[in-house]
C-alpha positions as CSV (number, residue, x, y, z in Angstrom):
1,M,18.1,11.0,14.0
2,A,19.3,7.6,12.6
3,T,19.7,6.7,16.2
4,T,16.0,7.4,16.9
5,V,15.0,4.9,13.9
6,I,17.3,2.3,15.5
7,R,15.6,3.1,19.1
8,L,12.2,2.8,17.6
9,V,12.8,-0.5,15.7
10,G,14.6,-1.9,18.9
11,M,11.2,-1.1,20.7
12,L,8.8,-3.2,18.1
13,P,7.3,-6.0,19.6
14,A,8.5,-9.8,18.7
15,G,6.9,-10.6,15.3
16,W,6.6,-7.5,13.9
17,A,7.9,-6.2,10.9
18,C,8.9,-2.6,9.6
19,E,10.5,-0.7,6.7
20,P,12.1,2.6,8.2
21,W,13.6,5.3,6.2
22,V,14.9,8.9,7.0
23,E,14.7,11.6,4.8
24,G,14.7,15.5,4.7
25,G,14.6,15.7,8.5
26,R,12.2,13.3,9.0
27,I,11.7,9.5,9.7
28,G,9.3,7.3,8.9
29,L,8.5,3.8,10.1
30,R,6.1,1.6,8.1
31,V,4.6,-1.1,10.6
32,E,3.0,-4.4,10.1
33,P,2.2,-5.7,13.4
34,G,2.0,-9.2,14.5
35,P,-1.5,-10.9,14.9
36,G,-3.4,-9.3,17.5
37,G,-0.8,-6.1,17.5
38,A,-2.1,-2.4,18.0
39,V,0.2,-0.1,16.4
40,D,-1.6,2.7,18.2
41,R,-1.1,1.3,21.5
42,W,2.4,0.6,20.8
43,L,3.1,4.2,19.1
44,A,1.7,5.9,22.3
45,G,4.0,4.0,24.8
46,V,6.9,4.9,22.5
47,L,6.1,8.3,22.4
48,A,5.9,8.1,25.9
49,D,9.5,7.4,26.5
50,R,11.4,10.7,27.4
51,V,14.1,10.4,25.3
52,L,11.8,10.6,22.4
53,A,10.1,14.1,24.1
54,G,8.8,16.4,21.2
55,W,8.7,13.8,18.7
56,G,4.9,13.1,17.2
57,A,3.4,10.8,14.7
58,V,1.7,11.6,11.4
59,Q,-0.4,9.1,10.0
60,W,-0.4,9.0,6.1
61,G,-2.3,6.5,3.4
62,G,-0.4,4.6,1.2
């Protein structure tokens, strides 16, 4: 699972920042996009990667 976090962080566009964590069978990324960045569009592209088949996104406040 930690390798998935590494993969996701590696797929971030230049200039974006994130805080990753792995906990209880779940991974999380708090993403801060650069100027004009669209997290939803990036996430849709990432989840289209065959290697991440079966993974999904959950949005939460905080």
